[in-house]
Backbone as CSV, one residue per row, in Angstrom:
resi,resn,N_x,N_y,N_z,CA_x,CA_y,CA_z,C_x,C_y,C_z
1,UNK,9.153,-46.611,-11.334,8.743,-47.503,-12.080,8.167,-46.298,-13.615
2,UNK,8.726,-47.002,-15.015,8.366,-46.009,-15.747,6.742,-45.609,-16.381
3,UNK,6.290,-46.829,-15.988,4.869,-46.782,-16.285,4.148,-45.511,-15.537
4,UNK,3.112,-44.993,-16.332,2.459,-44.567,-15.136,1.151,-44.707,-14.696
5,UNK,1.741,-44.755,-13.085,0.236,-45.623,-12.685,-0.595,-44.636,-11.599
6,UNK,-1.993,-44.970,-11.418,-2.540,-44.608,-10.589,-3.605,-46.018,-9.825
7,UNK,-3.731,-45.593,-8.671,-5.059,-46.640,-7.904,-5.929,-45.386,-7.422
8,UNK,-6.878,-46.204,-7.523,-8.355,-45.459,-7.008,-8.783,-46.518,-5.962
9,UNK,-9.518,-45.831,-5.101,-10.081,-46.491,-4.050,-11.370,-45.762,-3.700
10,UNK,-12.013,-44.807,-4.891,-13.459,-44.414,-4.812,-14.286,-45.024,-4.209
11,UNK,-14.291,-46.660,-4.933,-15.267,-47.533,-4.999,-14.504,-48.482,-3.903
12,UNK,-14.845,-48.514,-2.394,-14.507,-49.304,-1.390,-14.553,-50.750,-1.838
13,UNK,-15.254,-51.157,-2.073,-15.391,-52.396,-2.053,-14.881,-53.049,-3.981
14,UNK,-13.980,-52.286,-4.575,-13.499,-52.471,-5.723,-12.036,-51.651,-6.253
15,UNK,-10.885,-51.556,-5.276,-10.297,-50.668,-5.697,-9.756,-50.837,-7.170
16,UNK,-9.154,-50.148,-7.975,-8.680,-50.473,-9.101,-7.217,-49.973,-9.703
17,UNK,-6.479,-50.284,-10.311,-5.329,-50.265,-10.379,-5.110,-49.561,-12.265
18,UNK,-4.722,-48.529,-12.515,-4.671,-48.539,-13.573,-3.375,-47.981,-14.226
19,UNK,-2.481,-48.749,-15.055,-1.035,-48.207,-15.494,-0.948,-48.618,-16.807
20,UNK,-0.452,-47.199,-17.637,0.091,-47.068,-19.138,1.171,-46.832,-19.187
21,UNK,2.111,-47.760,-20.252,3.522,-47.273,-20.621,3.234,-47.258,-22.292
22,UNK,4.389,-47.031,-22.874,4.441,-47.227,-24.780,5.501,-48.126,-25.074
23,UNK,5.287,-48.791,-26.035,5.714,-50.074,-26.081,5.422,-50.440,-27.612
24,UNK,6.242,-51.018,-28.176,5.701,-51.416,-29.428,4.834,-50.644,-30.427
25,UNK,5.546,-49.596,-30.663,5.162,-48.376,-31.348,3.276,-48.015,-30.777
26,UNK,3.103,-48.475,-29.597,1.600,-47.962,-29.057,1.571,-48.058,-27.808
27,UNK,0.401,-47.104,-27.529,-0.075,-47.301,-25.973,-0.469,-48.640,-25.215
28,UNK,0.377,-49.207,-24.355,0.273,-50.216,-23.505,-0.882,-49.978,-22.577
29,UNK,-2.172,-50.532,-21.757,-2.622,-50.254,-20.857,-3.262,-51.712,-20.027
30,UNK,-3.042,-51.077,-18.383,-3.062,-52.478,-17.913,-4.566,-51.898,-16.879
31,UNK,-4.882,-52.555,-16.740,-6.607,-52.372,-15.709,-6.529,-53.480,-14.707
32,UNK,-6.473,-53.650,-12.872,-6.539,-54.516,-12.376,-7.204,-54.083,-11.331
33,UNK,-8.621,-54.716,-11.193,-9.387,-54.009,-10.222,-9.364,-54.786,-9.093
34,UNK,-9.770,-55.052,-7.912,-9.062,-55.687,-6.762,-7.705,-56.548,-6.375
35,UNK,-6.894,-55.577,-6.513,-5.565,-56.059,-6.384,-4.737,-55.109,-5.995
36,UNK,-4.051,-55.896,-4.833,-3.645,-54.830,-3.325,-2.483,-53.830,-4.373
37,UNK,-2.835,-52.686,-4.447,-1.873,-51.519,-4.248,-0.227,-52.105,-4.856
38,UNK,0.543,-52.387,-3.510,1.930,-52.707,-4.217,1.645,-53.946,-4.858
39,UNK,0.840,-54.370,-4.715,1.124,-55.934,-5.795,0.965,-55.681,-7.360
40,UNK,0.149,-54.819,-7.668,-0.447,-54.046,-8.809,0.888,-53.060,-9.094
41,UNK,1.947,-52.832,-8.545,3.032,-52.015,-8.783,3.667,-53.408,-9.455
42,UNK,4.032,-54.519,-8.669,4.910,-54.633,-9.089,4.396,-55.493,-10.631
43,UNK,3.392,-56.104,-10.262,2.963,-56.730,-11.743,3.070,-55.674,-12.545
44,UNK,2.869,-54.668,-12.645,3.034,-53.683,-13.926,4.279,-53.618,-14.603
45,UNK,5.484,-53.432,-13.429,6.719,-53.351,-13.492,7.310,-54.603,-14.475
46,UNK,6.771,-55.633,-14.065,7.094,-57.093,-14.653,6.500,-56.987,-15.630
47,UNK,5.399,-56.723,-16.188,4.751,-56.228,-17.851,5.115,-55.416,-18.502
48,UNK,5.805,-54.580,-17.817,6.393,-53.675,-18.878,7.727,-54.056,-18.883
49,UNK,8.354,-54.489,-18.345,9.578,-55.247,-18.770,9.736,-56.056,-19.594
50,UNK,8.536,-57.026,-19.483,8.710,-58.185,-20.504,8.445,-57.488,-21.742
51,UNK,7.303,-56.748,-21.504,6.874,-55.966,-23.481,8.239,-55.493,-23.928
52,UNK,8.835,-54.904,-22.997,9.776,-53.781,-23.879,11.353,-54.721,-24.069
53,UNK,11.057,-55.834,-23.319,12.067,-56.994,-23.923,11.921,-57.846,-25.294
54,UNK,10.661,-57.946,-25.270,10.072,-58.643,-26.878,10.321,-57.492,-27.895
55,UNK,10.130,-56.164,-27.239,9.923,-55.032,-28.225,11.496,-55.235,-29.002
56,UNK,12.510,-54.991,-27.853,13.954,-54.949,-28.477,14.259,-55.985,-29.056
57,UNK,13.734,-57.359,-28.674,14.242,-58.651,-29.881,13.615,-58.526,-30.928
58,UNK,12.044,-58.007,-31.196,11.629,-58.065,-32.652,11.356,-56.935,-33.210
59,UNK,12.170,-55.836,-32.693,11.991,-54.559,-33.192,12.795,-54.696,-34.420
60,UNK,12.149,-54.637,-35.779,12.831,-54.723,-36.831,13.597,-53.143,-37.400
61,UNK,13.346,-52.492,-36.920,13.987,-50.810,-37.045,15.023,-50.720,-36.350
62,UNK,14.874,-51.173,-35.344,16.207,-51.289,-34.304,17.273,-51.594,-34.577
63,UNK,18.268,-51.491,-35.392,19.668,-51.897,-36.067,20.319,-53.221,-35.081
64,UNK,19.935,-52.762,-33.784,20.705,-53.638,-32.588,20.049,-55.093,-32.537
65,UNK,18.696,-55.160,-32.999,17.900,-55.902,-32.382,17.957,-57.678,-32.995
66,UNK,17.989,-58.372,-32.306,18.399,-59.408,-32.956,17.860,-59.720,-34.448
67,UNK,16.318,-58.919,-34.758,15.739,-59.310,-35.710,15.964,-58.617,-37.000
68,UNK,16.584,-57.261,-37.064,17.559,-56.589,-37.840,18.785,-57.237,-37.915
69,UNK,19.516,-57.844,-37.476,20.603,-58.342,-37.919,19.946,-59.794,-38.692
70,UNK,18.982,-60.766,-38.495,18.674,-61.549,-39.319,17.894,-60.940,-40.643
71,UNK,17.627,-59.931,-40.531,17.365,-59.212,-42.291,18.308,-58.460,-42.942
72,UNK,19.336,-58.132,-42.306,20.957,-57.437,-42.765,21.335,-58.665,-43.494
73,UNK,21.428,-59.589,-42.575,22.492,-60.858,-43.471,22.073,-61.855,-43.469
74,UNK,21.045,-62.519,-43.244,20.421,-63.901,-43.584,20.097,-64.259,-44.781
75,UNK,20.352,-62.996,-45.827,19.967,-64.073,-46.901,21.075,-64.347,-47.620
76,UNK,22.757,-64.468,-47.152,23.909,-64.596,-47.254,24.324,-65.830,-46.750
77,UNK,23.515,-66.498,-45.792,23.870,-67.642,-45.269,22.985,-67.641,-43.848
78,UNK,23.251,-68.764,-43.000,22.259,-69.286,-41.932,23.028,-68.524,-41.107
79,UNK,21.867,-67.692,-39.875,22.351,-66.898,-39.146,21.626,-67.654,-37.573
80,UNK,22.387,-67.469,-36.782,22.024,-68.371,-35.159,21.509,-67.565,-34.748
81,UNK,20.077,-67.568,-33.944,19.099,-66.805,-33.386,18.604,-67.820,-31.892
82,UNK,18.488,-66.854,-30.893,18.271,-67.425,-29.732,16.890,-68.153,-29.560
83,UNK,16.495,-68.805,-28.690,15.413,-69.661,-28.491,13.890,-69.119,-28.800
84,UNK,14.161,-67.865,-27.872,12.915,-67.137,-27.995,12.300,-66.791,-29.356
85,UNK,13.231,-66.146,-30.439,13.123,-65.802,-31.550,13.325,-67.184,-32.380
86,UNK,13.628,-68.101,-32.300,13.610,-69.005,-33.099,11.838,-69.763,-32.902
87,UNK,11.496,-69.803,-31.305,10.551,-70.184,-31.364,9.503,-69.674,-32.036
88,UNK,9.383,-68.008,-31.823,9.089,-66.917,-32.595,8.429,-67.520,-33.968
89,UNK,9.848,-67.852,-35.073,9.692,-67.891,-36.397,8.929,-69.422,-36.473
90,UNK,8.966,-70.016,-35.666,8.423,-71.459,-35.748,7.227,-71.265,-35.810
91,UNK,6.915,-70.789,-34.873,5.247,-70.356,-35.036,4.478,-69.490,-36.302
92,UNK,5.038,-68.936,-36.576,5.014,-67.982,-37.610,4.649,-68.780,-38.780
93,UNK,5.713,-69.554,-38.752,5.749,-70.546,-40.029,4.522,-71.606,-40.147
94,UNK,4.372,-72.058,-38.947,2.960,-72.876,-38.569,1.796,-72.057,-38.815
95,UNK,1.704,-70.991,-38.567,0.473,-70.068,-39.044,0.622,-69.765,-40.627
96,UNK,1.634,-69.236,-40.702,1.948,-69.004,-42.671,0.783,-69.960,-43.502
97,UNK,1.272,-71.346,-42.364,0.297,-72.712,-43.376,-0.755,-72.634,-43.287
98,UNK,-1.044,-72.739,-41.573,-2.295,-72.946,-41.188,-3.497,-71.961,-41.671
99,UNK,-3.033,-70.708,-42.642,-3.720,-69.512,-43.047,-3.729,-69.590,-44.707
100,UNK,-3.031,-70.419,-45.453,-3.243,-70.671,-46.645,-1.815,-69.604,-47.231
101,UNK,-1.141,-68.829,-46.480,0.058,-68.110,-46.682,-0.574,-67.016,-46.668
102,UNK,-2.136,-66.488,-46.050,-2.371,-65.331,-45.889,-1.747,-64.223,-44.728
103,UNK,-1.388,-65.194,-43.873,-0.618,-64.456,-42.644,0.958,-64.889,-43.274
104,UNK,1.915,-64.092,-42.967,3.185,-64.316,-44.161,4.434,-63.344,-43.218
105,UNK,5.169,-63.089,-42.153,5.888,-62.252,-41.678,6.775,-62.051,-42.858
106,UNK,7.086,-62.687,-43.606,8.282,-62.670,-44.323,7.974,-62.103,-45.774
107,UNK,6.898,-61.581,-46.198,6.339,-60.938,-47.623,7.607,-60.166,-48.019
108,UNK,7.935,-60.567,-49.073,8.594,-59.457,-49.773,8.175,-58.808,-50.859
109,UNK,8.962,-58.623,-51.804,8.774,-57.460,-52.685,7.988,-57.829,-54.036
110,UNK,8.404,-58.998,-54.054,7.849,-59.859,-55.074,6.903,-61.046,-54.568
111,UNK,5.360,-61.399,-54.874,4.890,-62.494,-54.509,5.416,-63.675,-54.545
112,UNK,5.081,-64.426,-53.332,5.437,-66.050,-53.822,4.478,-67.136,-52.919
113,UNK,4.833,-68.289,-53.074,3.763,-69.425,-52.560,4.253,-69.936,-51.376
114,UNK,5.660,-70.021,-51.384,6.180,-70.891,-50.222,6.677,-69.705,-49.217
115,UNK,7.699,-70.629,-48.126,8.084,-69.691,-47.025,9.585,-68.660,-47.854
116,UNK,9.444,-67.707,-46.821,10.367,-66.766,-47.124,11.701,-66.999,-46.585
117,UNK,11.759,-67.687,-45.753,12.995,-67.998,-44.700,12.984,-69.928,-44.381
118,UNK,13.969,-70.541,-44.218,14.775,-71.746,-44.052,15.095,-71.759,-42.606
119,UNK,14.112,-72.647,-41.391,14.425,-72.772,-39.972,15.568,-74.202,-40.202
120,UNK,16.785,-74.507,-39.455,17.341,-75.488,-38.892,17.406,-75.371,-37.212
121,UNK,16.282,-76.633,-37.088,16.074,-76.548,-35.681,17.034,-77.204,-35.043
122,UNK,17.828,-78.307,-35.517,19.016,-78.779,-34.847,20.185,-77.545,-34.307
123,UNK,20.215,-76.533,-35.318,21.413,-75.607,-34.866,20.791,-74.317,-34.770
124,UNK,19.218,-74.174,-34.673,18.412,-72.959,-34.395,19.049,-71.729,-35.298
125,UNK,19.358,-72.041,-36.304,19.806,-70.803,-37.723,18.542,-70.769,-38.424
126,UNK,18.296,-68.977,-39.021,18.021,-68.623,-40.635,18.288,-68.258,-41.185
127,UNK,18.394,-68.936,-42.517,18.360,-68.332,-43.652,17.292,-67.655,-44.471
128,UNK,17.583,-66.168,-44.756,16.307,-65.993,-45.768,16.527,-66.609,-47.410
129,UNK,15.446,-66.685,-47.650,15.391,-67.572,-49.157,16.139,-66.800,-50.531
130,UNK,15.640,-65.370,-50.546,16.190,-64.249,-51.192,16.146,-62.759,-50.601
131,UNK,17.071,-62.175,-51.348,17.270,-60.769,-50.853,16.446,-59.522,-50.548
132,UNK,15.091,-60.208,-51.264,14.055,-58.733,-51.696,13.338,-59.133,-49.702
133,UNK,13.537,-60.251,-49.117,12.453,-61.000,-48.405,13.215,-60.095,-46.662
134,UNK,12.361,-59.728,-46.100,12.586,-58.928,-44.840,11.424,-59.293,-43.707
135,UNK,12.156,-60.002,-42.625,10.864,-60.294,-41.942,10.529,-59.110,-40.790
136,UNK,9.281,-58.866,-40.527,8.528,-58.095,-40.013,7.427,-58.655,-38.906
137,UNK,7.720,-58.593,-37.883,6.873,-59.094,-36.857,5.824,-58.436,-36.262
138,UNK,5.619,-57.404,-36.941,4.258,-55.868,-36.301,2.925,-56.835,-36.261
139,UNK,2.601,-57.862,-37.017,1.388,-58.134,-36.677,1.423,-59.625,-36.213
140,UNK,2.454,-59.792,-35.470,2.817,-61.387,-34.484,2.884,-60.670,-33.469
141,UNK,3.831,-60.108,-33.261,4.702,-59.183,-31.825,3.688,-59.183,-30.248
142,UNK,3.024,-58.285,-30.531,1.192,-57.681,-29.971,0.792,-58.937,-29.386
143,UNK,0.393,-59.852,-30.647,-0.466,-60.863,-29.802,0.556,-61.850,-28.921
144,UNK,1.696,-61.693,-29.274,2.604,-62.629,-28.645,2.778,-62.522,-26.959
145,UNK,2.934,-61.073,-27.142,3.276,-59.965,-25.819,2.219,-60.355,-24.740
146,UNK,1.006,-60.279,-25.504,-0.009,-60.204,-24.596,-0.812,-61.769,-24.179
147,UNK,-0.016,-62.454,-24.860,-0.419,-63.687,-24.680,0.543,-64.217,-23.387
148,UNK,1.884,-63.842,-23.590,2.722,-63.400,-22.069,2.041,-62.861,-21.059
149,UNK,2.198,-61.796,-21.189,1.304,-60.526,-20.201,0.135,-61.665,-19.497
150,UNK,-0.837,-61.776,-20.070,-1.888,-62.510,-19.623,-1.461,-63.316,-18.637
151,UNK,-0.483,-64.882,-18.791,-0.517,-65.850,-18.275,0.366,-64.785,-16.856
152,UNK,1.221,-64.034,-17.025,2.227,-63.300,-16.017,1.142,-62.979,-15.227
153,UNK,0.347,-62.384,-15.691,-0.726,-61.739,-14.363,-1.657,-62.836,-13.932
154,UNK,-1.966,-63.892,-14.661,-2.728,-65.213,-13.815,-1.852,-65.534,-13.079
155,UNK,-0.810,-66.094,-13.464,0.411,-66.635,-12.350,0.719,-65.614,-11.313
156,UNK,0.473,-63.984,-11.389,0.892,-63.407,-10.309,-0.510,-63.047,-9.029
157,UNK,-1.581,-64.074,-9.626,-2.862,-63.924,-8.666,-3.822,-63.217,-8.978
158,UNK,-3.716,-62.851,-10.903,-5.093,-61.555,-10.998,-5.850,-62.509,-11.636
159,UNK,-7.368,-62.569,-10.993,-8.216,-63.179,-11.465,-9.352,-62.200,-12.539
160,UNK,-8.978,-60.869,-12.132,-9.981,-60.287,-13.625,-9.506,-58.889,-13.784
161,UNK,-9.231,-58.609,-15.220,-8.360,-57.556,-15.772,-8.238,-57.481,-16.775
162,UNK,-7.863,-56.341,-18.058,-8.117,-56.094,-19.251,-6.590,-55.456,-19.136
163,UNK,-6.084,-56.183,-20.606,-4.896,-55.115,-21.201,-5.217,-55.247,-22.541
164,UNK,-4.629,-54.260,-22.859,-5.253,-53.320,-24.176,-3.710,-52.563,-24.579
165,UNK,-3.566,-53.208,-25.738,-2.618,-52.796,-26.854,-3.331,-51.768,-27.929
166,UNK,-3.261,-50.538,-27.699,-2.984,-49.796,-28.625,-4.723,-49.700,-29.212
167,UNK,-5.838,-50.155,-28.320,-7.383,-50.461,-29.008,-7.556,-51.198,-30.291
168,UNK,-6.358,-52.443,-30.517,-6.723,-53.241,-31.426,-5.923,-54.515,-31.346
169,UNK,-5.641,-54.582,-29.660,-5.323,-55.685,-29.321,-5.383,-55.726,-28.179
170,UNK,-6.786,-56.702,-27.559,-7.067,-56.294,-26.114,-7.247,-57.975,-25.343
171,UNK,-7.043,-57.884,-24.235,-7.151,-59.330,-23.746,-8.018,-59.072,-21.949
172,UNK,-8.938,-59.772,-22.280,-9.379,-59.652,-20.615,-9.310,-60.833,-19.883
173,UNK,-9.327,-61.157,-18.957,-9.092,-61.706,-17.696,-10.055,-61.684,-16.977
174,UNK,-10.858,-63.355,-16.890,-11.963,-63.472,-16.091,-13.118,-62.131,-16.684
175,UNK,-14.115,-62.109,-15.750,-15.239,-61.160,-15.777,-15.063,-59.783,-15.301
176,UNK,-15.745,-58.944,-15.636,-15.654,-57.609,-15.057,-16.502,-57.889,-13.930
177,UNK,-15.722,-57.038,-12.593,-16.072,-57.445,-11.286,-17.858,-56.997,-11.172
178,UNK,-18.675,-56.124,-11.554,-19.796,-56.250,-11.398,-20.610,-57.048,-12.834
179,UNK,-20.370,-57.833,-13.582,-20.837,-58.363,-14.610,-20.393,-59.219,-15.007
180,UNK,-20.882,-60.271,-15.994,-20.290,-61.640,-16.471,-19.269,-61.231,-17.616
181,UNK,-18.691,-60.509,-17.908,-17.861,-60.450,-19.287,-17.830,-58.526,-19.063
182,UNK,-16.465,-58.271,-19.559,-15.802,-57.127,-20.046,-16.360,-56.488,-21.360
183,UNK,-17.309,-55.407,-21.318,-17.645,-54.924,-22.911,-16.414,-53.778,-23.402
184,UNK,-16.050,-54.401,-24.595,-14.830,-53.906,-25.328,-15.356,-53.431,-26.453
185,UNK,-15.770,-52.010,-26.377,-16.091,-51.088,-28.131,-14.647,-51.397,-29.087
186,UNK,-15.405,-51.440,-30.101,-14.351,-51.059,-31.158,-14.840,-49.796,-31.891
187,UNK,-14.298,-48.873,-32.283,-14.450,-47.699,-32.355,-14.508,-47.469,-34.334
188,UNK,-15.718,-46.575,-34.430,-16.053,-46.254,-35.648,-15.210,-45.362,-36.395
189,UNK,-14.397,-45.737,-37.280,-13.157,-44.891,-37.123,-13.449,-43.674,-38.431
190,UNK,-14.784,-43.886,-38.904,-15.617,-42.794,-39.839,-16.302,-41.486,-38.917
191,UNK,-16.935,-41.879,-37.729,-17.711,-41.472,-36.879,-17.151,-40.878,-35.605
192,UNK,-16.494,-39.624,-35.296,-15.599,-39.974,-33.847,-16.998,-40.262,-32.934
193,UNK,-16.553,-40.643,-31.816,-17.138,-41.050,-30.929,-18.633,-41.897,-30.997
194,UNK,-18.693,-42.425,-32.091,-19.627,-43.974,-32.381,-19.293,-45.306,-32.087
195,UNK,-19.549,-46.282,-31.866,-19.150,-47.294,-31.567,-19.417,-48.545,-32.656
196,UNK,-18.423,-49.178,-33.548,-18.897,-50.069,-34.432,-19.759,-51.223,-33.884
197,UNK,-18.801,-52.014,-32.877,-19.366,-53.055,-32.562,-18.616,-52.895,-30.483
198,UNK,-19.245,-53.846,-29.905,-19.006,-54.195,-28.794,-19.060,-55.665,-28.503
199,UNK,-17.606,-56.136,-27.897,-17.373,-57.301,-27.915,-17.738,-57.531,-25.904
200,UNK,-18.267,-58.835,-25.945,-18.255,-59.009,-24.476,-17.435,-60.417,-24.456
201,UNK,-16.156,-59.780,-23.851,-15.417,-60.698,-23.357,-14.507,-61.247,-21.980
202,UNK,-14.332,-62.539,-21.869,-14.675,-63.247,-20.467,-13.656,-64.298,-21.004
203,UNK,-12.327,-64.076,-20.185,-11.140,-64.851,-20.267,-10.859,-65.174,-21.633
204,UNK,-11.056,-64.142,-22.562,-10.577,-64.099,-24.213,-10.015,-62.918,-24.547
205,UNK,-9.929,-62.627,-26.002,-9.234,-61.693,-26.667,-9.554,-61.167,-27.657
206,UNK,-9.375,-60.077,-28.236,-9.973,-59.487,-29.444,-8.947,-58.612,-30.171
207,UNK,-8.741,-59.186,-31.608,-7.989,-58.428,-32.471,-8.352,-57.601,-33.730
208,UNK,-8.221,-56.612,-33.838,-8.825,-55.284,-35.205,-7.839,-54.769,-36.238
209,UNK,-8.257,-55.854,-37.285,-6.925,-55.057,-38.239,-8.026,-54.521,-39.438
210,UNK,-7.395,-53.314,-39.799,-7.729,-52.674,-41.143,-6.618,-51.033,-41.407
211,UNK,-7.065,-50.742,-42.114,-6.189,-49.620,-42.621,-5.890,-48.543,-41.326
212,UNK,-4.200,-48.128,-41.375,-4.100,-47.526,-40.133,-4.691,-46.185,-39.948
213,UNK,-4.634,-45.874,-38.356,-5.259,-44.645,-37.985,-5.091,-43.419,-38.844
214,UNK,-3.943,-43.304,-39.494,-3.777,-41.933,-40.737,-4.317,-42.187,-41.893
215,UNK,-5.181,-43.268,-42.400,-5.521,-44.133,-43.634,-4.830,-44.997,-44.175
216,UNK,-3.829,-44.974,-43.992,-2.814,-45.619,-44.985,-3.092,-47.109,-45.175
217,UNK,-2.920,-47.814,-45.919,-2.892,-49.202,-46.150,-2.145,-50.046,-46.118
218,UNK,-1.847,-50.402,-45.008,-0.167,-51.311,-44.714,-0.240,-52.510,-44.727
219,UNK,-1.698,-53.452,-44.642,-1.634,-54.651,-44.442,-1.044,-55.626,-46.028
220,UNK,-0.103,-56.494,-46.289,-0.158,-56.797,-47.693,-0.366,-58.321,-47.916
221,UNK,-1.073,-58.488,-48.982,-1.735,-59.651,-49.194,-0.218,-60.236,-49.849
222,UNK,0.271,-61.409,-49.265,1.346,-62.038,-49.480,1.597,-63.072,-50.886
223,UNK,0.432,-62.973,-51.239,0.398,-63.663,-52.917,0.530,-62.955,-53.749
224,UNK,0.514,-61.450,-53.859,0.115,-60.467,-54.845,1.181,-59.728,-54.563
225,UNK,1.856,-59.610,-53.398,2.815,-58.957,-52.851,2.147,-56.906,-52.334
226,UNK,0.794,-56.738,-52.956,0.672,-55.430,-52.730,-0.206,-55.483,-51.675
227,UNK,-0.415,-53.976,-50.846,-1.016,-53.766,-49.965,-2.667,-53.735,-50.253
228,UNK,-3.437,-54.296,-49.243,-4.558,-54.883,-49.251,-5.633,-53.009,-49.056
229,UNK,-6.614,-52.350,-50.543,-7.371,-51.593,-50.135,-8.411,-52.044,-49.533
230,UNK,-8.697,-52.779,-48.977,-9.718,-52.778,-47.954,-10.013,-51.402,-47.093
231,UNK,-11.442,-51.135,-46.827,-12.173,-50.238,-46.008,-13.082,-50.797,-44.646
232,UNK,-13.029,-52.338,-44.900,-13.523,-52.648,-43.560,-12.600,-53.478,-42.278
233,UNK,-13.135,-53.034,-41.067,-12.415,-53.779,-40.190,-12.464,-55.169,-40.258
234,UNK,-11.291,-56.030,-39.318,-12.086,-56.943,-39.321,-11.320,-57.400,-38.324
235,UNK,-12.475,-58.156,-37.196,-12.264,-58.231,-35.834,-12.568,-59.841,-35.157
236,UNK,-11.418,-60.412,-34.760,-11.241,-61.545,-34.231,-11.960,-61.790,-32.841
237,UNK,-12.596,-62.311,-32.426,-12.535,-62.879,-31.051,-12.283,-64.348,-30.629
238,UNK,-11.445,-64.646,-29.248,-11.425,-66.118,-29.055,-10.215,-66.174,-28.059
239,UNK,-10.174,-67.237,-27.439,-9.257,-67.850,-26.232,-8.105,-67.311,-26.178
240,UNK,-7.288,-67.243,-27.261,-5.738,-66.880,-27.440,-5.233,-65.580,-28.042
241,UNK,-4.722,-64.464,-27.645,-4.350,-63.134,-27.649,-3.728,-63.476,-29.313
242,UNK,-2.716,-64.670,-28.933,-1.735,-64.846,-29.958,-2.958,-64.837,-31.305
243,UNK,-3.381,-65.885,-31.365,-4.375,-66.473,-32.583,-5.217,-65.395,-32.948
244,UNK,-5.918,-64.674,-32.126,-6.847,-63.292,-32.708,-6.079,-62.890,-33.451
245,UNK,-4.860,-62.249,-32.900,-3.642,-61.200,-33.627,-3.439,-61.672,-34.873
246,UNK,-2.756,-62.844,-35.222,-2.637,-63.496,-36.158,-3.867,-63.919,-37.719
247,UNK,-4.966,-64.329,-37.166,-6.370,-63.987,-37.940,-6.753,-62.751,-38.265
248,UNK,-6.807,-62.160,-37.444,-7.127,-60.780,-38.024,-6.594,-60.044,-39.411
249,UNK,-4.879,-59.855,-38.566,-4.212,-59.603,-40.325,-4.751,-60.860,-41.269
250,UNK,-4.497,-61.631,-41.414,-4.259,-62.802,-42.167,-5.945,-62.870,-43.109
251,UNK,-7.300,-62.815,-42.168,-8.129,-62.384,-42.962,-8.356,-61.214,-43.327
252,UNK,-8.222,-59.826,-43.367,-7.725,-58.809,-43.725,-6.978,-58.697,-45.322
253,UNK,-5.777,-59.556,-45.052,-4.869,-59.776,-46.075,-5.475,-60.331,-47.291
254,UNK,-6.624,-61.188,-47.028,-7.106,-62.399,-48.019,-8.561,-61.719,-48.743
255,UNK,-8.482,-62.069,-50.021,-9.383,-62.069,-50.366,-10.827,-62.144,-50.067
256,UNK,-12.049,-61.756,-50.247,-13.282,-62.217,-48.968,-13.758,-63.673,-49.281
257,UNK,-13.355,-64.318,-50.334,-13.958,-65.733,-51.305,-12.877,-66.669,-49.802
258,UNK,-11.867,-66.338,-49.810,-11.210,-66.859,-48.734,-11.094,-67.232,-47.194
259,UNK,-11.833,-65.903,-46.796,-11.731,-65.991,-45.209,-12.782,-67.107,-44.983
260,UNK,-13.343,-67.677,-45.133,-14.438,-68.482,-44.504,-13.180,-69.770,-44.770
261,UNK,-12.777,-69.670,-45.698,-11.815,-71.325,-45.603,-10.651,-70.965,-44.330
262,UNK,-10.171,-69.971,-44.139,-9.190,-69.692,-42.779,-9.532,-70.164,-41.653
263,UNK,-10.928,-69.597,-41.456,-11.735,-69.418,-40.209,-12.259,-70.650,-39.488
264,UNK,-12.535,-72.031,-40.649,-13.120,-73.260,-40.372,-11.599,-74.106,-39.743
265,UNK,-10.678,-73.552,-40.224,-9.178,-74.458,-39.443,-9.000,-73.809,-37.958
266,UNK,-9.784,-72.914,-37.874,-9.999,-72.415,-36.272,-10.993,-72.198,-35.747
267,UNK,-11.131,-73.729,-34.783,-12.393,-73.876,-34.334,-12.710,-73.138,-32.898
268,UNK,-13.553,-72.242,-32.352,-13.756,-71.817,-31.161,-13.593,-70.254,-31.718
269,UNK,-13.039,-69.624,-32.757,-12.779,-68.207,-32.655,-13.803,-67.690,-34.036
270,UNK,-14.132,-66.460,-33.749,-14.971,-65.850,-34.358,-14.773,-64.342,-34.955
271,UNK,-15.321,-64.286,-36.084,-14.490,-63.505,-37.016,-15.645,-62.274,-37.370
272,UNK,-15.672,-61.155,-37.597,-16.454,-60.468,-38.284,-15.931,-59.273,-38.900
273,UNK,-16.484,-58.679,-40.072,-16.116,-57.585,-41.137,-17.221,-56.503,-40.425
274,UNK,-16.266,-55.449,-40.374,-17.363,-54.288,-39.792,-17.320,-53.036,-40.920
275,UNK,-18.230,-52.709,-41.530,-18.225,-51.754,-42.423,-18.828,-50.190,-41.635
276,UNK,-17.918,-49.463,-41.604,-18.192,-47.821,-40.910,-18.619,-47.197,-41.849
277,UNK,-19.856,-46.418,-41.211,-20.320,-44.980,-42.271,-20.362,-43.971,-41.207
278,UNK,-19.939,-42.933,-42.534,-20.221,-41.282,-41.644,-21.101,-41.119,-40.974
279,UNK,-21.921,-41.397,-40.885,-23.330,-41.649,-40.440,-23.415,-42.227,-38.836
280,UNK,-22.482,-42.767,-38.520,-22.342,-43.347,-37.204,-22.707,-44.885,-37.360
281,UNK,-23.466,-45.200,-38.274,-24.033,-46.734,-38.275,-22.905,-47.900,-38.846
282,UNK,-23.277,-48.683,-38.904,-21.703,-50.102,-39.105,-23.136,-51.203,-39.393
283,UNK,-22.059,-51.697,-40.513,-22.630,-53.043,-41.122,-21.509,-54.103,-40.915
284,UNK,-22.196,-55.056,-40.389,-21.601,-56.436,-40.221,-21.851,-57.548,-40.689
285,UNK,-20.728,-58.407,-40.771,-21.279,-59.370,-41.608,-20.124,-60.480,-41.043
286,UNK,-20.905,-61.606,-40.582,-20.003,-63.026,-39.532,-19.203,-63.586,-40.815
287,UNK,-17.943,-63.974,-40.663,-17.476,-64.690,-41.493,-17.548,-66.238,-41.346
288,UNK,-18.233,-66.767,-42.006,-17.951,-68.386,-41.633,-18.779,-69.018,-42.737
């Protein structure tokens, strides 16, 4: 197994499997309490294989990936894609409409009010609307993968656990073995060791969007074509790992005045802006 795997039996009542591997440009961690060692190893192997399979499908930086092929040639005509990538692109288009266009995987160099690609459901093809459009599934792929990983683990009999994609996309199955939820902390990026907010996850997921860890602004407002220069973190909690991933990206990209309108379209989800300070304190504002 390529993933690093450890199995602790220090607590005889609650053995814990821990694994980590690297995929989708981040560290993926899996924590599985009360799962027999050989079963945990098998599940982790399946999880790693599936995540890396999705990475190969959706990595625009890999010239051999189906997505890279679309970006290279789909402006010249319709390109056939497999069922899974087509479904992912259909979902992305639905989310674009559902967020007022602030979640857009096909944002180009020039601002645009409509879709950046056209899908043909009958022939399963895609065509880019202009040469400047490139599809980037970076704000979608982790949530899409995390949703599938959780389903795989549940089908494998896991009742409690955590899957963490780089501390920005996290899902909790069930509750903590010794509590009603999993306490998941979001780091204050301006004060080492400080926690900006703690979320209580139980059969739910959390996604956090903001500046990159190196300080770069990298999330684009599709309506302007410009990177958003916001210093807050936007955290979204809810039942679907995919939806919270999309919403955290869309909310960060949107101006403050549009954020509440977006959240009204997604019942059962909670979003908060976190303004971190160098003294370790955090200002919190619920988006509602």
